[in-house]
All heavy atoms as a GROMACS GRO file, in nm:
protein
  653
    1MET      N    1   4.052   9.505  21.318
    1MET     CA    2   4.037   9.643  21.290
    1MET      C    3   4.022   9.667  21.142
    1MET      O    4   4.106   9.623  21.059
    1MET     CB    5   4.158   9.717  21.347
    1MET     CG    6   4.150   9.869  21.329
    1MET     SD    7   4.258   9.954  21.443
    1MET     CE    8   4.414   9.951  21.358
    2ALA      N    9   3.912   9.723  21.096
    2ALA     CA   10   3.886   9.741  20.956
    2ALA      C   11   3.919   9.887  20.911
    2ALA      O   12   3.844   9.979  20.929
    2ALA     CB   13   3.733   9.716  20.926
    3ASN      N   14   4.042   9.902  20.856
    3ASN     CA   15   4.085  10.034  20.812
    3ASN      C   16   4.060  10.045  20.663
    3ASN      O   17   4.050   9.955  20.592
    3ASN     CB   18   4.236  10.051  20.842
    3ASN     CG   19   4.259  10.082  20.986
    3ASN    OD1   20   4.175  10.123  21.059
    3ASN    ND2   21   4.376  10.042  21.030
    4LYS      N   22   4.058  10.171  20.621
    4LYS     CA   23   4.047  10.206  20.482
    4LYS      C   24   4.154  10.303  20.448
    4LYS      O   25   4.187  10.395  20.525
    4LYS     CB   26   3.906  10.263  20.454
    4LYS     CG   27   3.880  10.289  20.313
    4LYS     CD   28   3.736  10.336  20.292
    4LYS     CE   29   3.714  10.363  20.142
    4LYS     NZ   30   3.573  10.411  20.116
    5SER      N   31   4.210  10.293  20.327
    5SER     CA   32   4.315  10.384  20.280
    5SER      C   33   4.254  10.479  20.184
    5SER      O   34   4.182  10.447  20.091
    5SER     CB   35   4.422  10.294  20.210
    5SER     OG   36   4.526  10.382  20.167
    6HIS      N   37   4.286  10.609  20.206
    6HIS     CA   38   4.236  10.718  20.117
    6HIS      C   39   4.355  10.786  20.052
    6HIS      O   40   4.441  10.839  20.127
    6HIS     CB   41   4.164  10.818  20.201
    6HIS     CG   42   4.046  10.763  20.277
    6HIS    ND1   43   3.916  10.751  20.223
    6HIS    CD2   44   4.039  10.722  20.409
    6HIS    CE1   45   3.841  10.700  20.316
    6HIS    NE2   46   3.909  10.676  20.426
    7GLY      N   47   4.358  10.789  19.921
    7GLY     CA   48   4.462  10.866  19.850
    7GLY      C   49   4.434  11.016  19.856
    7GLY      O   50   4.320  11.061  19.827
    8LEU      N   51   4.532  11.091  19.899
    8LEU     CA   52   4.516  11.238  19.909
    8LEU      C   53   4.606  11.306  19.804
    8LEU      O   54   4.683  11.239  19.733
    8LEU     CB   55   4.563  11.287  20.050
    8LEU     CG   56   4.500  11.214  20.172
    8LEU    CD1   57   4.559  11.271  20.300
    8LEU    CD2   58   4.346  11.229  20.169
    9LYS      N   59   4.598  11.437  19.795
    9LYS     CA   60   4.683  11.512  19.699
    9LYS      C   61   4.830  11.499  19.735
    9LYS      O   62   4.866  11.466  19.848
    9LYS     CB   63   4.646  11.662  19.705
    9LYS     CG   64   4.508  11.694  19.658
    9LYS     CD   65   4.514  11.748  19.522
    9LYS     CE   66   4.373  11.787  19.473
    9LYS     NZ   67   4.369  11.877  19.368
   10CYS      N   68   4.914  11.522  19.635
   10CYS     CA   69   5.058  11.521  19.649
   10CYS      C   70   5.120  11.395  19.699
   10CYS      O   71   5.223  11.386  19.761
   10CYS     CB   72   5.103  11.636  19.742
   10CYS     SG   73   5.050  11.802  19.688
   11GLY      N   74   5.047  11.279  19.674
   11GLY     CA   75   5.098  11.149  19.711
   11GLY      C   76   5.078  11.113  19.857
   11GLY      O   77   5.124  11.008  19.903
   12TRP      N   78   5.003  11.187  19.937
   12TRP     CA   79   4.978  11.157  20.072
   12TRP      C   80   4.868  11.048  20.082
   12TRP      O   81   4.784  11.039  19.991
   12TRP     CB   82   4.934  11.279  20.155
   12TRP     CG   83   5.049  11.365  20.185
   12TRP    CD1   84   5.100  11.466  20.112
   12TRP    CD2   85   5.122  11.367  20.305
   12TRP    NE1   86   5.203  11.532  20.174
   12TRP    CE2   87   5.220  11.466  20.295
   12TRP    CE3   88   5.118  11.288  20.423
   12TRP    CZ2   89   5.312  11.493  20.399
   12TRP    CZ3   90   5.209  11.319  20.525
   12TRP    CH2   91   5.308  11.420  20.515
   13THR      N   92   4.866  10.977  20.192
   13THR     CA   93   4.765  10.870  20.218
   13THR      C   94   4.713  10.886  20.358
   13THR      O   95   4.792  10.906  20.451
   13THR     CB   96   4.827  10.728  20.196
   13THR    OG1   97   4.876  10.718  20.069
   13THR    CG2   98   4.725  10.624  20.224
   14LEU      N   99   4.583  10.873  20.375
   14LEU     CA  100   4.524  10.865  20.505
   14LEU      C  101   4.470  10.725  20.529
   14LEU      O  102   4.400  10.668  20.446
   14LEU     CB  103   4.403  10.962  20.519
   14LEU     CG  104   4.319  10.950  20.642
   14LEU    CD1  105   4.401  10.993  20.767
   14LEU    CD2  106   4.190  11.034  20.630
   15ILE      N  107   4.508  10.668  20.643
   15ILE     CA  108   4.462  10.537  20.683
   15ILE      C  109   4.377  10.554  20.808
   15ILE      O  110   4.422  10.607  20.913
   15ILE     CB  111   4.571  10.439  20.714
   15ILE    CG1  112   4.659  10.421  20.587
   15ILE    CG2  113   4.518  10.300  20.760
   15ILE    CD1  114   4.787  10.338  20.608
   16ALA      N  115   4.243  10.516  20.800
   16ALA     CA  116   4.158  10.539  20.911
   16ALA      C  117   4.049  10.433  20.914
   16ALA      O  118   4.031  10.361  20.811
   16ALA     CB  119   4.085  10.675  20.899
   17HIS      N  120   3.981  10.412  21.025
   17HIS     CA  121   3.877  10.318  21.034
   17HIS      C  122   3.771  10.339  20.934
   17HIS      O  123   3.747  10.456  20.895
   17HIS     CB  124   3.811  10.322  21.175
   17HIS     CG  125   3.720  10.205  21.202
   17HIS    ND1  126   3.586  10.213  21.165
   17HIS    CD2  127   3.740  10.087  21.253
   17HIS    CE1  128   3.527  10.102  21.205
   17HIS    NE2  129   3.620  10.016  21.258
   18LYS      N  130   3.711  10.234  20.876
   18LYS     CA  131   3.619  10.250  20.764
   18LYS      C  132   3.497  10.333  20.800
   18LYS      O  133   3.429  10.376  20.712
   18LYS     CB  134   3.581  10.110  20.711
   18LYS     CG  135   3.500  10.029  20.810
   18LYS     CD  136   3.461   9.897  20.751
   18LYS     CE  137   3.375   9.818  20.848
   18LYS     NZ  138   3.331   9.692  20.794
   19SER      N  139   3.466  10.352  20.928
   19SER     CA  140   3.348  10.430  20.966
   19SER      C  141   3.374  10.583  20.953
   19SER      O  142   3.275  10.661  20.952
   19SER     CB  143   3.305  10.397  21.109
   19SER     OG  144   3.407  10.437  21.198
   20PHE      N  145   3.501  10.627  20.941
   20PHE     CA  146   3.528  10.769  20.924
   20PHE      C  147   3.500  10.809  20.780
   20PHE      O  148   3.524  10.732  20.682
   20PHE     CB  149   3.674  10.798  20.957
   20PHE     CG  150   3.704  10.792  21.101
   20PHE    CD1  151   3.779  10.683  21.152
   20PHE    CD2  152   3.676  10.902  21.185
   20PHE    CE1  153   3.804  10.678  21.287
   20PHE    CE2  154   3.706  10.897  21.318
   20PHE     CZ  155   3.770  10.789  21.373
   21LYS      N  156   3.447  10.930  20.760
   21LYS     CA  157   3.419  10.982  20.626
   21LYS      C  158   3.517  11.095  20.598
   21LYS      O  159   3.549  11.183  20.688
   21LYS     CB  160   3.273  11.030  20.618
   21LYS     CG  161   3.177  10.919  20.641
   21LYS     CD  162   3.036  10.981  20.630
   21LYS     CE  163   2.936  10.876  20.656
   21LYS     NZ  164   2.884  10.869  20.790
   22LEU      N  165   3.560  11.104  20.478
   22LEU     CA  166   3.663  11.204  20.432
   22LEU      C  167   3.602  11.290  20.330
   22LEU      O  168   3.540  11.244  20.229
   22LEU     CB  169   3.789  11.131  20.378
   22LEU     CG  170   3.896  11.222  20.320
   22LEU    CD1  171   3.965  11.297  20.434
   22LEU    CD2  172   4.001  11.144  20.244
   23PHE      N  173   3.611  11.424  20.345
   23PHE     CA  174   3.561  11.521  20.254
   23PHE      C  175   3.682  11.613  20.216
   23PHE      O  176   3.764  11.643  20.300
   23PHE     CB  177   3.444  11.603  20.312
   23PHE     CG  178   3.324  11.525  20.344
   23PHE    CD1  179   3.312  11.465  20.471
   23PHE    CD2  180   3.231  11.497  20.248
   23PHE    CE1  181   3.198  11.388  20.493
   23PHE    CE2  182   3.120  11.422  20.274
   23PHE     CZ  183   3.103  11.367  20.403
   24SER      N  184   3.680  11.656  20.092
   24SER     CA  185   3.798  11.736  20.046
   24SER      C  186   3.757  11.856  19.967
   24SER      O  187   3.650  11.858  19.904
   24SER     CB  188   3.901  11.655  19.971
   24SER     OG  189   3.843  11.615  19.845
   25ASN      N  190   3.842  11.959  19.960
   25ASN     CA  191   3.830  12.073  19.881
   25ASN      C  192   3.968  12.123  19.849
   25ASN      O  193   4.038  12.174  19.936
   25ASN     CB  194   3.748  12.187  19.955
   25ASN     CG  195   3.727  12.305  19.869
   25ASN    OD1  196   3.756  12.306  19.748
   25ASN    ND2  197   3.668  12.411  19.928
   26ASP      N  198   4.012  12.100  19.728
   26ASP     CA  199   4.155  12.126  19.684
   26ASP      C  200   4.248  12.044  19.771
   26ASP      O  201   4.242  11.919  19.764
   26ASP     CB  202   4.182  12.275  19.691
   26ASP     CG  203   4.305  12.312  19.618
   26ASP    OD1  204   4.348  12.236  19.526
   26ASP    OD2  205   4.368  12.417  19.649
   27ASN      N  206   4.335  12.103  19.846
   27ASN     CA  207   4.434  12.033  19.934
   27ASN      C  208   4.386  12.031  20.078
   27ASN      O  209   4.470  11.995  20.165
   27ASN     CB  210   4.574  12.078  19.910
   27ASN     CG  211   4.593  12.216  19.971
   27ASN    OD1  212   4.503  12.295  19.981
   27ASN    ND2  213   4.716  12.244  20.017
   28ALA      N  214   4.264  12.069  20.107
   28ALA     CA  215   4.213  12.073  20.245
   28ALA      C  216   4.118  11.957  20.269
   28ALA      O  217   4.042  11.920  20.173
   28ALA     CB  218   4.142  12.202  20.280
   29TYR      N  219   4.120  11.896  20.380
   29TYR     CA  220   4.041  11.780  20.413
   29TYR      C  221   3.974  11.790  20.546
   29TYR      O  222   4.030  11.849  20.637
   29TYR     CB  223   4.131  11.651  20.419
   29TYR     CG  224   4.192  11.627  20.281
   29TYR    CD1  225   4.318  11.682  20.248
   29TYR    CD2  226   4.128  11.549  20.186
   29TYR    CE1  227   4.375  11.664  20.131
   29TYR    CE2  228   4.189  11.525  20.064
   29TYR     CZ  229   4.311  11.582  20.030
   29TYR     OH  230   4.367  11.561  19.913
   30VAL      N  231   3.855  11.731  20.559
   30VAL     CA  232   3.780  11.721  20.688
   30VAL      C  233   3.744  11.572  20.705
   30VAL      O  234   3.693  11.512  20.609
   30VAL     CB  235   3.653  11.810  20.682
   30VAL    CG1  236   3.576  11.787  20.812
   30VAL    CG2  237   3.688  11.956  20.669
   31VAL      N  238   3.768  11.524  20.823
   31VAL     CA  239   3.733  11.386  20.853
   31VAL      C  240   3.626  11.387  20.961
   31VAL      O  241   3.635  11.457  21.062
   31VAL     CB  242   3.854  11.304  20.908
   31VAL    CG1  243   3.814  11.161  20.943
   31VAL    CG2  244   3.968  11.307  20.803
   32ILE      N  245   3.515  11.310  20.939
   32ILE     CA  246   3.399  11.307  21.023
   32ILE      C  247   3.383  11.162  21.076
   32ILE      O  248   3.402  11.065  20.999
   32ILE     CB  249   3.272  11.351  20.947
   32ILE    CG1  250   3.293  11.497  20.902
   32ILE    CG2  251   3.151  11.335  21.032
   32ILE    CD1  252   3.178  11.550  20.822
   33ASP      N  253   3.353  11.154  21.205
   33ASP     CA  254   3.338  11.017  21.268
   33ASP      C  255   3.198  10.963  21.251
   33ASP      O  256   3.113  11.031  21.186
   33ASP     CB  257   3.381  11.016  21.410
   33ASP     CG  258   3.296  11.096  21.506
   33ASP    OD1  259   3.184  11.137  21.463
   33ASP    OD2  260   3.335  11.118  21.624
   34GLU      N  261   3.174  10.849  21.309
   34GLU     CA  262   3.045  10.784  21.296
   34GLU      C  263   2.930  10.862  21.362
   34GLU      O  264   2.813  10.839  21.336
   34GLU     CB  265   3.050  10.638  21.354
   34GLU     CG  266   3.062  10.630  21.505
   34GLU     CD  267   3.210  10.651  21.559
   34GLU    OE1  268   3.304  10.677  21.480
   34GLU    OE2  269   3.224  10.647  21.682
   35ASP      N  270   2.961  10.956  21.452
   35ASP     CA  271   2.860  11.045  21.517
   35ASP      C  272   2.841  11.177  21.450
   35ASP      O  273   2.780  11.267  21.495
   35ASP     CB  274   2.901  11.065  21.660
   35ASP     CG  275   2.896  10.936  21.743
   35ASP    OD1  276   2.809  10.850  21.719
   35ASP    OD2  277   2.984  10.926  21.832
   36SER      N  278   2.905  11.184  21.324
   36SER     CA  279   2.898  11.311  21.244
   36SER      C  280   2.971  11.426  21.308
   36SER      O  281   2.941  11.543  21.284
   36SER     CB  282   2.753  11.348  21.209
   36SER     OG  283   2.695  11.246  21.132
   37ASP      N  284   3.068  11.395  21.398
   37ASP     CA  285   3.157  11.503  21.449
   37ASP      C  286   3.282  11.513  21.371
   37ASP      O  287   3.339  11.413  21.327
   37ASP     CB  288   3.199  11.464  21.602
   37ASP     CG  289   3.071  11.463  21.689
   37ASP    OD1  290   2.978  11.549  21.675
   37ASP    OD2  291   3.069  11.382  21.785
   38VAL      N  292   3.320  11.638  21.354
   38VAL     CA  293   3.453  11.660  21.284
   38VAL      C  294   3.562  11.620  21.378
   38VAL      O  295   3.575  11.670  21.489
   38VAL     CB  296   3.472  11.806  21.240
   38VAL    CG1  297   3.606  11.830  21.183
   38VAL    CG2  298   3.360  11.846  21.141
   39VAL      N  299   3.646  11.525  21.331
   39VAL     CA  300   3.761  11.480  21.416
   39VAL      C  301   3.890  11.551  21.371
   39VAL      O  302   3.981  11.564  21.459
   39VAL     CB  303   3.781  11.330  21.422
   39VAL    CG1  304   3.658  11.262  21.487
   39VAL    CG2  305   3.798  11.274  21.282
   40MET      N  306   3.898  11.588  21.248
   40MET     CA  307   4.024  11.663  21.208
   40MET      C  308   3.993  11.741  21.078
   40MET      O  309   3.928  11.695  20.987
   40MET     CB  310   4.140  11.569  21.180
   40MET     CG  311   4.268  11.643  21.144
   40MET     SD  312   4.408  11.534  21.111
   40MET     CE  313   4.463  11.506  21.279
   41HIS      N  314   4.052  11.861  21.071
   41HIS     CA  315   4.060  11.942  20.951
   41HIS      C  316   4.206  11.967  20.929
   41HIS      O  317   4.281  12.010  21.016
   41HIS     CB  318   3.987  12.077  20.977
   41HIS     CG  319   3.995  12.173  20.869
   41HIS    ND1  320   3.969  12.306  20.885
   41HIS    CD2  321   4.022  12.158  20.734
   41HIS    CE1  322   3.986  12.369  20.775
   41HIS    NE2  323   4.017  12.283  20.679
   42PHE      N  324   4.251  11.928  20.809
   42PHE     CA  325   4.398  11.939  20.777
   42PHE      C  326   4.421  11.969  20.634
   42PHE      O  327   4.327  11.958  20.551
   42PHE     CB  328   4.472  11.808  20.822
   42PHE     CG  329   4.430  11.687  20.742
   42PHE    CD1  330   4.503  11.652  20.631
   42PHE    CD2  331   4.322  11.612  20.778
   42PHE    CE1  332   4.472  11.534  20.556
   42PHE    CE2  333   4.286  11.494  20.712
   42PHE     CZ  334   4.361  11.454  20.596
   43THR      N  335   4.546  12.011  20.605
   43THR     CA  336   4.586  12.030  20.462
   43THR      C  337   4.717  11.950  20.437
   43THR      O  338   4.790  11.921  20.533
   43THR     CB  339   4.617  12.183  20.434
   43THR    OG1  340   4.720  12.224  20.514
   43THR    CG2  341   4.493  12.265  20.456
   44VAL      N  342   4.738  11.918  20.313
   44VAL     CA  343   4.864  11.858  20.269
   44VAL      C  344   4.922  11.938  20.152
   44VAL      O  345   4.852  11.991  20.074
   44VAL     CB  346   4.843  11.712  20.227
   44VAL    CG1  347   4.807  11.625  20.351
   44VAL    CG2  348   4.749  11.690  20.117
   45LYS      N  349   5.053  11.938  20.151
   45LYS     CA  350   5.124  11.996  20.038
   45LYS      C  351   5.236  11.894  20.010
   45LYS      O  352   5.244  11.791  20.077
   45LYS     CB  353   5.189  12.132  20.069
   45LYS     CG  354   5.078  12.235  20.086
   45LYS     CD  355   5.137  12.372  20.118
   45LYS     CE  356   5.025  12.472  20.139
   45LYS     NZ  357   5.071  12.600  20.184
   46GLU      N  358   5.322  11.920  19.908
   46GLU     CA  359   5.422  11.825  19.870
   46GLU      C  360   5.501  11.768  19.989
   46GLU      O  361   5.510  11.646  20.002
   46GLU     CB  362   5.522  11.886  19.772
   46GLU     CG  363   5.613  11.791  19.708
   46GLU     CD  364   5.540  11.675  19.630
   46GLU    OE1  365   5.446  11.708  19.561
   46GLU    OE2  366   5.582  11.561  19.641
   47SER      N  367   5.552  11.849  20.073
   47SER     CA  368   5.631  11.794  20.190
   47SER      C  369   5.582  11.849  20.321
   47SER      O  370   5.659  11.866  20.417
   47SER     CB  371   5.783  11.835  20.170
   47SER     OG  372   5.794  11.971  20.165
   48GLU      N  373   5.446  11.875  20.331
   48GLU     CA  374   5.396  11.939  20.448
   48GLU      C  375   5.254  11.883  20.481
   48GLU      O  376   5.173  11.862  20.394
   48GLU     CB  377   5.380  12.093  20.425
   48GLU     CG  378   5.342  12.169  20.537
   48GLU     CD  379   5.338  12.317  20.497
   48GLU    OE1  380   5.443  12.376  20.478
   48GLU    OE2  381   5.226  12.381  20.491
   49PHE      N  382   5.233  11.858  20.609
   49PHE     CA  383   5.104  11.814  20.663
   49PHE      C  384   5.076  11.915  20.775
   49PHE      O  385   5.157  11.930  20.865
   49PHE     CB  386   5.120  11.667  20.719
   49PHE     CG  387   5.000  11.631  20.809
   49PHE    CD1  388   4.874  11.610  20.761
   49PHE    CD2  389   5.020  11.613  20.943
   49PHE    CE1  390   4.768  11.571  20.844
   49PHE    CE2  391   4.916  11.577  21.025
   49PHE     CZ  392   4.794  11.557  20.976
   50GLU      N  393   4.958  11.982  20.766
   50GLU     CA  394   4.925  12.086  20.865
   50GLU      C  395   4.790  12.051  20.920
   50GLU      O  396   4.693  12.040  20.846
   50GLU     CB  397   4.926  12.220  20.802
   50GLU     CG  398   4.892  12.333  20.900
   50GLU     CD  399   4.883  12.468  20.840
   50GLU    OE1  400   4.911  12.487  20.722
   50GLU    OE2  401   4.855  12.565  20.916
   51VAL      N  402   4.783  12.049  21.053
   51VAL     CA  403   4.651  12.030  21.121
   51VAL      C  404   4.590  12.168  21.151
   51VAL      O  405   4.658  12.249  21.216
   51VAL     CB  406   4.672  11.954  21.254
   51VAL    CG1  407   4.538  11.946  21.327
   51VAL    CG2  408   4.722  11.815  21.229
   52ILE      N  409   4.472  12.194  21.096
   52ILE     CA  410   4.405  12.318  21.125
   52ILE      C  411   4.334  12.310  21.254
   52ILE      O  412   4.338  12.401  21.339
   52ILE     CB  413   4.304  12.350  21.010
   52ILE    CG1  414   4.371  12.343  20.875
   52ILE    CG2  415   4.235  12.482  21.036
   52ILE    CD1  416   4.488  12.438  20.852
   53ARG      N  417   4.261  12.190  21.275
   53ARG     CA  418   4.191  12.167  21.400
   53ARG      C  419   4.164  12.023  21.413
   53ARG      O  420   4.144  11.953  21.314
   53ARG     CB  421   4.058  12.241  21.393
   53ARG     CG  422   3.980  12.232  21.523
   53ARG     CD  423   3.861  12.324  21.519
   53ARG     NE  424   3.797  12.317  21.660
   53ARG     CZ  425   3.676  12.348  21.676
   53ARG    NH1  426   3.592  12.377  21.576
   53ARG    NH2  427   3.622  12.337  21.800
   54ASN      N  428   4.175  11.972  21.536
   54ASN     CA  429   4.140  11.830  21.559
   54ASN      C  430   4.067  11.809  21.686
   54ASN      O  431   4.080  11.895  21.782
   54ASN     CB  432   4.264  11.736  21.550
   54ASN     CG  433   4.359  11.751  21.661
   54ASN    OD1  434   4.425  11.853  21.672
   54ASN    ND2  435   4.365  11.651  21.742
   55ASN      N  436   3.992  11.705  21.701
   55ASN     CA  437   3.920  11.664  21.816
   55ASN      C  438   4.013  11.627  21.926
   55ASN      O  439   4.114  11.555  21.899
   55ASN     CB  440   3.822  11.553  21.780
   55ASN     CG  441   3.731  11.515  21.886
   55ASN    OD1  442   3.768  11.502  22.004
   55ASN    ND2  443   3.609  11.484  21.852
   56TRP      N  444   3.991  11.664  22.045
   56TRP     CA  445   4.081  11.628  22.155
   56TRP      C  446   4.107  11.483  22.175
   56TRP      O  447   4.209  11.443  22.225
   56TRP     CB  448   4.033  11.695  22.290
   56TRP     CG  449   3.902  11.633  22.332
   56TRP    CD1  450   3.779  11.676  22.305
   56TRP    CD2  451   3.888  11.521  22.418
   56TRP    NE1  452   3.684  11.601  22.363
   56TRP    CE2  453   3.749  11.498  22.434
   56TRP    CE3  454   3.974  11.432  22.480
   56TRP    CZ2  455   3.698  11.397  22.511
   56TRP    CZ3  456   3.922  11.327  22.557
   56TRP    CH2  457   3.785  11.317  22.571
   57GLY      N  458   4.012  11.393  22.138
   57GLY     CA  459   4.025  11.255  22.158
   57GLY      C  460   4.096  11.180  22.041
   57GLY      O  461   4.110  11.057  22.049
   58LEU      N  462   4.134  11.249  21.936
   58LEU     CA  463   4.194  11.183  21.820
   58LEU      C  464   4.337  11.150  21.846
   58LEU      O  465   4.416  11.241  21.888
   58LEU     CB  466   4.180  11.273  21.694
   58LEU     CG  467   4.232  11.209  21.569
   58LEU    CD1  468   4.151  11.090  21.527
   58LEU    CD2  469   4.232  11.316  21.459
   59THR      N  470   4.376  11.028  21.816
   59THR     CA  471   4.516  10.992  21.827
   59THR      C  472   4.557  10.954  21.685
   59THR      O  473   4.489  10.872  21.617
   59THR     CB  474   4.529  10.866  21.916
   59THR    OG1  475   4.476  10.895  22.041
   59THR    CG2  476   4.679  10.827  21.928
   60TYR      N  477   4.667  11.006  21.638
   60TYR     CA  478   4.711  10.982  21.501
   60TYR      C  479   4.866  10.978  21.495
   60TYR      O  480   4.934  11.022  21.583
   60TYR     CB  481   4.656  11.080  21.402
   60TYR     CG  482   4.704  11.219  21.422
   60TYR    CD1  483   4.808  11.274  21.358
   60TYR    CD2  484   4.630  11.302  21.517
   60TYR    CE1  485   4.840  11.406  21.376
   60TYR    CE2  486   4.670  11.434  21.537
   60TYR     CZ  487   4.774  11.486  21.470
   60TYR     OH  488   4.806  11.617  21.489
   61LYS      N  489   4.917  10.920  21.384
   61LYS     CA  490   5.058  10.910  21.365
   61LYS      C  491   5.084  10.958  21.225
   61LYS      O  492   5.018  10.928  21.127
   61LYS     CB  493   5.102  10.766  21.375
   61LYS     CG  494   5.248  10.739  21.357
   61LYS     CD  495   5.278  10.585  21.355
   61LYS     CE  496   5.239  10.520  21.485
   61LYS     NZ  497   5.285  10.381  21.496
   62VAL      N  498   5.195  11.036  21.205
   62VAL     CA  499   5.236  11.088  21.075
   62VAL      C  500   5.368  11.022  21.038
   62VAL      O  501   5.464  11.023  21.119
   62VAL     CB  502   5.249  11.241  21.072
   62VAL    CG1  503   5.294  11.286  20.935
   62VAL    CG2  504   5.118  11.308  21.108
   63ILE      N  505   5.370  10.957  20.921
   63ILE     CA  506   5.500  10.894  20.876
   63ILE      C  507   5.545  10.969  20.755
   63ILE      O  508   5.502  10.941  20.640
   63ILE     CB  509   5.473  10.746  20.844
   63ILE    CG1  510   5.402  10.674  20.966
   63ILE    CG2  511   5.601  10.674  20.810
   63ILE    CD1  512   5.328  10.540  20.932
   64PRO      N  513   5.628  11.071  20.770
   64PRO     CA  514   5.666  11.162  20.662
   64PRO      C  515   5.733  11.092  20.544
   64PRO      O  516   5.706  11.125  20.432
   64PRO     CB  517   5.763  11.265  20.728
   64PRO     CG  518   5.743  11.251  20.876
   64PRO     CD  519   5.689  11.113  20.899
   65GLY      N  520   5.819  10.990  20.577
   65GLY     CA  521   5.893  10.922  20.468
   65GLY      C  522   5.797  10.853  20.373
   65GLY      O  523   5.835  10.837  20.251
   66PHE      N  524   5.680  10.813  20.415
   66PHE     CA  525   5.584  10.744  20.333
   66PHE      C  526   5.470  10.833  20.304
   66PHE      O  527   5.365  10.786  20.238
   66PHE     CB  528   5.541  10.612  20.400
   66PHE     CG  529   5.642  10.513  20.405
   66PHE    CD1  530   5.706  10.486  20.524
   66PHE    CD2  531   5.676  10.435  20.296
   66PHE    CE1  532   5.810  10.391  20.534
   66PHE    CE2  533   5.781  10.341  20.299
   66PHE     CZ  534   5.843  10.316  20.423
   67LYS      N  535   5.470  10.959  20.348
   67LYS     CA  536   5.363  11.051  20.332
   67LYS      C  537   5.226  10.990  20.378
   67LYS      O  538   5.126  10.992  20.303
   67LYS     CB  539   5.349  11.096  20.183
   67LYS     CG  540   5.460  11.190  20.140
   67LYS     CD  541   5.435  11.236  19.999
   67LYS     CE  542   5.520  11.349  19.959
   67LYS     NZ  543   5.489  11.400  19.824
   68THR      N  544   5.226  10.939  20.495
   68THR     CA  545   5.115  10.864  20.550
   68THR      C  546   5.066  10.924  20.677
   68THR      O  547   5.151  10.960  20.766
   68THR     CB  548   5.146  10.714  20.568
   68THR    OG1  549   5.183  10.660  20.444
   68THR    CG2  550   5.029  10.636  20.622
   69ILE      N  551   4.935  10.936  20.693
   69ILE     CA  552   4.870  10.983  20.816
   69ILE      C  553   4.783  10.861  20.862
   69ILE      O  554   4.704  10.814  20.782
   69ILE     CB  555   4.781  11.102  20.792
   69ILE    CG1  556   4.864  11.220  20.722
   69ILE    CG2  557   4.722  11.150  20.926
   69ILE    CD1  558   4.784  11.306  20.636
   70LYS      N  559   4.806  10.817  20.982
   70LYS     CA  560   4.729  10.701  21.030
   70LYS      C  561   4.656  10.733  21.158
   70LYS      O  562   4.714  10.777  21.257
   70LYS     CB  563   4.822  10.582  21.056
   70LYS     CG  564   4.748  10.462  21.102
   70LYS     CD  565   4.841  10.342  21.116
   70LYS     CE  566   4.766  10.212  21.151
   70LYS     NZ  567   4.855  10.100  21.168
   71PHE      N  568   4.523  10.722  21.151
   71PHE     CA  569   4.444  10.742  21.273
   71PHE      C  570   4.441  10.616  21.350
   71PHE      O  571   4.421  10.506  21.297
   71PHE     CB  572   4.295  10.776  21.234
   71PHE     CG  573   4.275  10.916  21.180
   71PHE    CD1  574   4.381  11.003  21.152
   71PHE    CD2  575   4.149  10.963  21.161
   71PHE    CE1  576   4.361  11.129  21.103
   71PHE    CE2  577   4.126  11.094  21.111
   71PHE     CZ  578   4.233  11.174  21.083
   72MET      N  579   4.471  10.626  21.479
   72MET     CA  580   4.485  10.514  21.569
   72MET      C  581   4.354  10.479  21.637
   72MET      O  582   4.334  10.368  21.682
   72MET     CB  583   4.589  10.539  21.672
   72MET     CG  584   4.725  10.586  21.617
   72MET     SD  585   4.795  10.485  21.486
   72MET     CE  586   4.852  10.349  21.585
   73ASN      N  587   4.254  10.571  21.635
   73ASN     CA  588   4.128  10.549  21.704
   73ASN      C  589   4.040  10.444  21.632
   73ASN      O  590   4.036  10.442  21.508
   73ASN     CB  591   4.051  10.681  21.708
   73ASN     CG  592   4.116  10.788  21.787
   73ASN    OD1  593   4.226  10.829  21.750
   73ASN    ND2  594   4.055  10.829  21.893
   74VAL      N  595   3.975  10.369  21.713
   74VAL     CA  596   3.879  10.267  21.665
   74VAL      C  597   3.751  10.301  21.738
   74VAL      O  598   3.741  10.313  21.856
   74VAL     CB  599   3.923  10.122  21.703
   74VAL    CG1  600   3.820  10.022  21.660
   74VAL    CG2  601   4.055  10.092  21.638
   75PRO      N  602   3.638  10.318  21.662
   75PRO     CA  603   3.507  10.345  21.722
   75PRO      C  604   3.471  10.242  21.824
   75PRO      O  605   3.500  10.125  21.807
   75PRO     CB  606   3.412  10.347  21.608
   75PRO     CG  607   3.498  10.372  21.482
   75PRO     CD  608   3.626  10.309  21.515
   76GLU      N  609   3.399  10.284  21.934
   76GLU     CA  610   3.362  10.193  22.034
   76GLU      C  611   3.249  10.103  21.982
   76GLU      O  612   3.159  10.154  21.905
   76GLU     CB  613   3.313  10.266  22.159
   76GLU     CG  614   3.424  10.339  22.228
   76GLU     CD  615   3.372  10.419  22.352
   76GLU    OE1  616   3.265  10.385  22.396
   76GLU    OE2  617   3.448  10.501  22.395
   77GLU      N  618   3.244   9.978  22.020
   77GLU     CA  619   3.138   9.889  21.985
   77GLU      C  620   3.012   9.926  22.070
   77GLU      O  621   3.028   9.948  22.188
   77GLU     CB  622   3.178   9.742  22.016
   77GLU     CG  623   3.291   9.691  21.935
   77GLU     CD  624   3.251   9.655  21.795
   77GLU    OE1  625   3.134   9.617  21.772
   77GLU    OE2  626   3.337   9.666  21.706
   78GLU      N  627   2.900   9.937  22.004
   78GLU     CA  628   2.774   9.966  22.076
   78GLU      C  629   2.724   9.837  22.139
   78GLU      O  630   2.720   9.734  22.078
   78GLU     CB  631   2.672  10.025  21.984
   78GLU     CG  632   2.702  10.164  21.936
   78GLU     CD  633   2.589  10.230  21.862
   78GLU    OE1  634   2.468  10.191  21.890
   78GLU    OE2  635   2.616  10.315  21.774
   79GLU      N  636   2.678   9.846  22.267
   79GLU     CA  637   2.630   9.732  22.337
   79GLU      C  638   2.482   9.720  22.300
   79GLU      O  639   2.409   9.814  22.289
   79GLU     CB  640   2.643   9.750  22.490
   79GLU     CG  641   2.793   9.750  22.527
   79GLU     CD  642   2.806   9.758  22.678
   79GLU    OE1  643   2.718   9.711  22.752
   79GLU    OE2  644   2.910   9.810  22.723
   80GLU      N  645   2.437   9.596  22.294
   80GLU     CA  646   2.299   9.570  22.256
   80GLU      C  647   2.208   9.568  22.378
   80GLU      O  648   2.242   9.539  22.481
   80GLU     CB  649   2.291   9.439  22.184
   80GLU     CG  650   2.360   9.440  22.052
   80GLU     CD  651   2.348   9.308  21.979
   80GLU    OE1  652   2.247   9.242  21.993
   80GLU    OE2  653   2.445   9.274  21.913
   0.00000   0.00000   0.00000
């Protein structure tokens, strides 16, 4: 599994598969998958993580003590 770590504001970190793209505006973030679908829109503050909207198929874990958000999804391999 090839994950990538993204540093966010206020010391937060997002860990997600390298095929996901992260876009930000101040403390708001949007994550887009390999099909260009928005999988999550969220904000972070010093001690707060808020999901504005997320894709029904997204599985994630929040580890508050380490200010870490980890996406558990791995894109499906395309068959040849």
